[in-house]
C-alpha angles and dihedrals in degrees: 000000000000118000117255119247099194139016136172134211146158149167129305096261092044094233091118120050134174141185130212124202108189119222113250093246096040114153106216095186096051093048099048115101135180106199127204096178119135093234093059090043092052094048099042102032089227125114090221125035119193113209134173122218119225138168106263088238090064093059128075132182105223102178138075081003142318088258112065110262137159131328084030111083139158135222121207119208087167120030113268092006101115122202105195120209141156114254091203099058104007098239114163104224111170150337118234133191145119094026096306136093126208110209117207108238095218092065094058110110112266094237088062100035100042102010141247116312135204125230091280093054095253115143108244098171117032119234130223100255093117090058096040090049096032111196091220096050127105128301109203136196091022088165083079094055119141101216113242091003093068106014093090093063107108129222143077105315121223126191091223128349125335088247089058087066101218117122115199108262119350098172142002138190137202146149148181130301097261095043097239092118124050130175139183131206128203109193115224118245109275092014110175105225095184096051093046097049113101137185109203125201097172119136093236092058091044092051094049099041101031088226126120091225130021123206111214136175121212120224139166106265088237089066093059125078122182126195113196139129108259089235092060102044113086122202116194120184124188093179135013114285096014118104131182111200120205142155113264092203101054103009097239114161106231108176149330115237134198110163126275091022138048135200120204 
């Protein structure tokens, strides 16, 4: 799919309109954000708000005028951080600050976001929503996640904003009950936590753990590093290529391995 060069959008009552002209080298993936912050939730009423980051120079208000005028208004929670909305219908249109503007994806015109439709409502020419809301973009303020409600949203997950610089999480560590075995995990860039989280009800996992259900997380084997005396790390295999790692001293189940991946 070719990248769009221009889109338009506006509020529900159509009093406020805008136009976006994308820079030639615009990176759609890097500038797509799904936000879980409480401010966006309060203003939009949605638990997840998809926005797209643009240089301010790429964005133009076209109605009622190029210069913001009623019914276009902004609300500032933080000084000079402008949350643009329409006072006539309440639509949340964009966030602006520090030379950038974040356009809310829901206000992009349907013909661009979803695509052009025929008289029966069938899409006959696909829109650019998958690029504007790139599924491998950023997911911000993940500390406000709502469990299963939001865990399926894909992308690189950040504890707060991307500018805050803390991905969630970057690494983890663990070990067995007695402490003889320790391991560390470094998550790959762009690791999809939702897609790699598993709940297993198989009899083999039940037999080994004693639990009715085992929560596991799948990783490339190269992301996992285990420190343990050879005499303490057990490796049980029921079939070729499948390994169940456990501590011989205390019995703790550590991980299930099938090269080149591991679940633990």
